[in-house]
C-alpha positions as CSV (number, residue, x, y, z in Angstrom):
1,Q,50.7,152.0,-99.7
2,V,49.9,152.2,-103.4
3,Q,48.0,155.2,-104.9
4,L,45.6,154.4,-107.7
5,V,44.7,157.2,-110.2
6,E,41.5,156.8,-112.2
7,S,40.5,158.5,-115.4
8,G,37.9,158.2,-118.2
9,G,34.6,158.8,-116.5
10,G,32.0,161.3,-117.8
11,L,28.6,161.8,-119.3
12,V,27.4,159.5,-122.1
13,Q,24.1,158.8,-123.8
14,P,22.4,155.4,-123.4
15,G,24.0,152.9,-125.8
16,G,27.3,154.8,-125.7
17,S,30.7,153.7,-124.6
18,L,33.4,154.8,-122.1
19,R,36.8,153.5,-121.2
20,L,38.0,153.7,-117.6
21,S,41.7,153.5,-116.7
22,C,43.4,153.0,-113.3
23,A,47.1,153.2,-112.9
24,A,49.0,152.2,-109.7
25,S,51.7,154.5,-108.5
26,R,54.2,151.7,-108.1
27,T,55.1,149.3,-110.9
28,S,57.8,147.3,-109.0
29,I,55.3,145.4,-106.8
30,T,53.1,142.5,-107.6
31,I,49.4,143.2,-107.7
32,Y,47.3,140.1,-107.7
33,F,43.8,141.5,-108.3
34,M,42.8,144.7,-109.9
35,G,39.2,145.7,-110.6
36,W,36.3,148.0,-110.3
37,Y,33.4,148.5,-107.9
38,R,30.6,151.0,-108.3
39,Q,28.2,152.7,-106.1
40,A,25.0,154.4,-107.2
41,P,23.1,156.9,-105.0
42,G,21.3,155.1,-102.2
43,K,22.7,151.7,-103.1
44,Q,25.5,149.5,-101.8
45,R,28.9,149.3,-103.4
46,E,28.9,146.4,-105.8
47,L,31.7,144.6,-107.7
48,V,31.6,145.3,-111.4
49,A,34.6,143.2,-112.6
50,N,38.1,142.1,-111.6
51,I,41.1,140.5,-113.2
52,H,43.9,138.4,-111.7
53,S,47.5,138.8,-112.8
54,S,47.1,135.5,-114.6
55,G,44.4,137.1,-116.8
56,S,41.4,135.3,-115.1
57,T,38.4,137.6,-115.0
58,N,35.2,137.9,-113.1
59,Y,32.1,140.0,-114.0
60,A,28.8,141.0,-112.4
61,E,25.9,139.5,-114.2
62,S,24.5,142.9,-115.0
63,V,27.5,143.8,-117.1
64,K,28.5,140.5,-118.8
65,G,28.6,140.9,-122.5
66,R,28.8,144.7,-122.3
67,F,31.9,145.4,-120.2
68,T,35.4,144.1,-120.7
69,I,38.2,144.3,-118.2
70,S,41.9,144.1,-119.1
71,R,45.2,145.0,-117.5
72,D,48.8,145.7,-118.3
73,N,50.8,143.9,-115.6
74,A,54.1,145.6,-116.4
75,K,52.5,149.0,-115.7
76,N,50.1,147.8,-113.0
77,T,47.3,149.4,-114.9
78,V,43.7,148.2,-115.3
79,F,41.1,149.2,-117.9
80,L,37.4,148.8,-118.1
81,Q,35.8,149.1,-121.5
82,M,32.1,149.8,-121.1
83,N,29.8,149.4,-124.1
84,S,26.1,149.6,-124.6
85,L,25.8,151.7,-121.4
86,K,22.5,151.9,-119.7
87,P,21.1,154.5,-117.3
88,E,21.4,152.0,-114.5
89,D,25.2,151.9,-115.0
90,T,25.2,155.5,-113.6
91,A,27.4,155.4,-110.5
92,V,30.8,156.3,-109.0
93,Y,33.3,153.7,-110.2
94,Y,36.1,152.9,-107.8
95,C,39.3,151.1,-108.8
96,Y,41.0,148.7,-106.4
97,A,44.1,146.7,-106.2
98,T,45.0,143.8,-104.0
99,R,48.7,143.0,-103.4
100,S,50.7,140.7,-101.2
101,G,49.4,140.2,-97.7
102,Y,45.9,140.8,-99.0
103,K,46.4,144.6,-98.7
104,T,43.8,146.5,-100.8
105,D,44.1,150.0,-102.0
106,W,41.4,152.2,-103.5
107,G,41.1,154.9,-106.1
108,Q,39.3,158.2,-105.4
109,G,36.4,157.3,-107.7
110,T,35.3,158.5,-111.1
111,Q,31.7,159.5,-112.0
112,V,30.0,157.7,-114.8
113,T,26.6,159.2,-115.9
114,V,24.5,157.6,-118.5
115,S,21.7,159.9,-119.6
116,S,20.0,161.4,-122.6
């Protein structure tokens, strides 16, 4: 099993920025996909963005042009730079990582609140 430790959430005003980080507890394994889901109160969990070890990325339509995902393969760490934040981005953000055998691990979640 791989533990994922998230950081960087918090309260920000509309139009502001936050940067989320997620580090895997093991760096000696290959993680194919890393990314972020989010879940707002009363809503289903949705994919925000993910990134393959090759660098290929995928974004939800609602965050394209505002969020940027990146990763450090050597450290098995993924980042989510969130700019131009909107109140509708308010949610708990969960990091995930998919490794060999399609095993997926999840972080504990970090709260992002966009409010004036």
